[in-house]
C-alpha positions as CSV (number, residue, x, y, z in Angstrom):
1,M,6.4,20.9,4.3
2,Q,6.9,17.5,2.6
3,N,4.6,16.9,-0.4
4,L,2.8,13.7,0.7
5,D,1.0,13.4,-2.7
6,A,4.4,12.5,-4.2
7,A,4.8,9.5,-1.9
8,T,4.2,6.0,-3.4
9,A,3.9,2.5,-2.1
10,P,4.4,-0.8,-3.8
11,L,1.4,-2.2,-5.6
12,I,0.0,-5.3,-3.9
13,F,-1.7,-7.9,-6.0
14,A,-3.0,-11.4,-5.7
15,L,-1.3,-14.4,-7.4
16,A,-2.0,-18.1,-7.7
17,P,0.8,-19.8,-5.7
18,E,1.6,-22.0,-8.7
19,S,2.8,-18.9,-10.6
20,V,5.5,-18.3,-8.1
21,T,8.8,-20.2,-8.1
22,P,10.6,-20.1,-4.7
23,N,14.4,-19.7,-5.0
24,V,15.9,-21.4,-1.9
25,S,19.3,-20.1,-2.6
26,S,18.2,-16.5,-1.9
27,N,16.5,-17.5,1.4
28,G,18.5,-16.2,4.4
29,R,17.4,-19.0,6.8
30,F,19.7,-21.9,7.4
31,A,17.0,-24.4,8.5
32,A,13.7,-25.3,7.0
33,P,10.9,-23.4,8.7
34,R,9.3,-25.2,11.7
35,Q,6.1,-26.8,10.6
36,D,4.3,-25.6,13.8
37,F,5.2,-22.0,12.8
38,I,3.8,-22.6,9.3
39,R,0.6,-24.0,10.8
40,E,0.2,-21.0,13.1
41,L,0.8,-18.6,10.2
42,A,-1.7,-20.3,8.0
43,L,-4.3,-20.1,10.8
44,D,-3.5,-16.4,11.4
45,I,-4.0,-15.7,7.7
46,L,-7.3,-17.5,7.7
47,T,-8.7,-16.0,10.9
48,H,-7.9,-12.5,9.5
49,S,-9.6,-13.3,6.2
50,S,-13.2,-12.4,5.5
51,R,-15.8,-12.1,2.7
52,D,-16.6,-8.6,1.3
53,E,-20.2,-7.8,2.5
54,V,-21.2,-6.4,-0.9
55,T,-19.4,-8.5,-3.4
56,G,-18.9,-11.7,-1.4
57,E,-15.3,-11.8,-2.7
58,L,-12.5,-13.2,-0.4
59,V,-10.5,-10.6,1.5
60,S,-7.2,-12.2,2.4
61,G,-5.9,-11.9,5.9
62,Q,-2.3,-12.1,4.8
63,Q,-0.7,-9.1,6.6
64,A,2.4,-8.6,4.5
65,P,3.0,-9.4,0.8
66,I,5.8,-11.7,-0.5
67,G,8.3,-10.1,-2.9
68,V,8.4,-11.4,-6.4
69,S,10.2,-10.7,-9.6
70,P,8.4,-9.5,-12.8
71,P,6.9,-12.5,-14.8
72,D,9.0,-14.3,-17.3
73,E,7.8,-15.3,-20.8
74,D,5.9,-18.2,-19.2
75,G,4.2,-16.0,-16.6
76,Q,6.3,-17.4,-13.7
77,R,7.7,-15.1,-11.1
78,G,10.7,-15.8,-8.9
79,M,10.2,-15.3,-5.1
80,K,12.6,-12.8,-3.4
81,Y,11.3,-13.0,0.1
82,G,8.3,-14.3,2.1
83,Y,9.1,-18.0,2.1
84,R,7.2,-18.9,5.2
85,R,4.1,-16.8,4.2
86,F,4.2,-18.7,0.9
87,L,4.4,-22.1,2.6
88,A,1.4,-21.1,4.8
89,I,-0.6,-20.2,1.7
90,E,0.3,-23.6,0.2
91,L,-0.8,-25.3,3.4
92,I,-4.1,-23.5,3.2
93,N,-4.5,-24.7,-0.4
94,A,-3.9,-28.2,0.8
95,A,-6.7,-27.7,3.3
96,G,-4.2,-28.2,6.1
97,D,-3.4,-31.8,4.9
98,E,0.2,-32.6,5.7
99,G,0.0,-36.2,4.3
100,K,0.6,-39.6,5.8
101,N,3.1,-38.5,8.4
102,A,0.8,-36.0,10.1
103,D,1.1,-36.2,13.9
104,E,-1.6,-35.2,16.4
105,A,-0.6,-31.5,16.3
106,A,-0.9,-31.6,12.5
107,K,-4.3,-33.2,12.7
108,A,-5.5,-30.6,15.2
109,S,-4.2,-27.9,13.0
110,Q,-6.0,-29.3,9.9
111,A,-9.3,-29.4,11.8
112,A,-8.8,-25.7,12.7
113,I,-7.9,-24.8,9.1
114,L,-10.9,-26.7,7.8
115,A,-13.2,-24.9,10.3
116,E,-11.8,-21.5,9.0
117,L,-12.3,-22.5,5.4
118,Q,-15.9,-23.5,6.2
119,R,-16.4,-20.1,7.8
120,L,-15.1,-18.5,4.6
121,E,-17.3,-20.7,2.4
122,I,-14.4,-22.4,0.8
123,S,-14.8,-26.2,0.4
124,P,-11.8,-28.5,0.5
125,E,-13.1,-30.0,-2.7
126,S,-12.8,-26.7,-4.5
127,L,-9.2,-26.4,-3.4
128,D,-8.5,-30.0,-4.4
129,D,-10.0,-29.8,-7.9
130,G,-8.5,-26.3,-8.6
131,S,-11.8,-24.6,-9.0
132,F,-10.8,-22.2,-6.2
133,T,-7.3,-21.2,-5.1
134,F,-6.5,-19.2,-2.0
135,P,-4.2,-16.4,-3.4
136,V,-0.9,-15.2,-2.2
137,L,-0.5,-11.4,-1.9
138,A,2.6,-10.1,-3.5
139,C,4.4,-7.0,-4.6
140,E,6.8,-6.8,-7.5
141,S,10.5,-5.9,-7.2
142,K,12.0,-4.9,-10.5
143,S,15.5,-4.8,-9.1
144,N,18.0,-6.9,-11.0
145,D,20.6,-6.5,-8.3
146,P,20.9,-9.8,-6.4
147,L,22.7,-8.0,-3.5
148,S,19.8,-5.7,-3.1
149,D,17.4,-8.7,-3.0
150,L,19.6,-10.3,-0.3
151,D,19.5,-7.1,1.7
152,V,15.7,-7.0,1.6
153,N,15.6,-10.7,2.5
154,V,17.8,-10.1,5.6
155,S,15.8,-7.1,6.6
156,E,12.5,-9.0,6.3
157,N,13.8,-12.0,8.2
158,G,15.3,-10.0,11.1
159,A,12.1,-7.9,11.5
160,R,9.8,-10.9,11.7
161,D,11.8,-13.5,13.7
162,P,15.2,-13.3,15.2
163,M,17.9,-15.0,13.1
164,S,20.1,-17.7,14.5
165,D,23.9,-17.8,14.2
166,M,23.4,-20.5,11.5
167,D,21.0,-18.1,9.6
168,W,23.7,-15.4,9.7
169,S,26.3,-17.9,8.4
170,T,23.9,-18.8,5.6
171,V,23.4,-15.1,4.7
172,C,27.2,-14.5,4.8
173,A,27.7,-17.5,2.4
174,H,25.1,-16.0,0.0
175,Y,27.1,-12.7,0.0
176,R,30.4,-14.5,-0.4
177,A,28.9,-16.3,-3.5
178,K,28.3,-12.8,-4.9
179,D,32.1,-12.0,-4.4
180,L,31.8,-9.7,-1.5
181,T,34.7,-9.5,0.9
182,A,34.4,-10.1,4.6
183,S,34.6,-6.3,5.3
184,Q,31.9,-5.6,2.7
185,I,29.6,-8.2,4.2
186,A,30.3,-6.8,7.7
187,E,29.4,-3.3,6.5
188,R,26.1,-4.5,4.9
189,L,25.1,-6.6,7.9
190,G,26.2,-4.3,10.6
191,R,22.8,-2.6,11.0
192,F,21.1,-6.0,11.3
193,R,23.4,-8.1,13.5
194,P,22.6,-8.1,17.2
195,T,25.2,-6.6,19.5
196,R,26.9,-8.6,22.3
197,N,24.5,-7.0,24.8
198,E,21.4,-8.4,23.0
199,K,20.1,-11.9,23.5
200,P,20.8,-14.1,20.5
């Protein structure tokens, strides 16, 4: 029988979003994420968040961590995957404010975000002046292999939201930039790419 005591899982920890540096060149998506998706994700994180009944500390509702590199000498970490989750946390820390160009949907979303923040006893003022920061949950990847990082990014993206043909083209371009041949790329992506029988 397998020894389950020997099994391990990545350590998940909380980070201030400003200590994470997104690397757009390793993101497998072609287009910028839809803002309505980011709003929905921010609200989902907030509605699943709570306060610990004993300590009163915030318990984040972020369901899956982002992937980050070990910190550099300045304490900054590069992001390996989880861009949309990261943007949702940034929107929470902006108290849902999308600026001057906010449309009616954005204003409704901000009202909902503000209501959730109030439930969690987080004031917009504390977010604005930096006295409180809604954390991003992360796990560290110590891999120095950019191909491995791309593989994880593709796997994450495909599991969470179907990738478009342009997303796949973007991923292929990232692999080509790492000097992989077309057949090597096809071998790596074969397990992720939908078959002709599946809807795109």
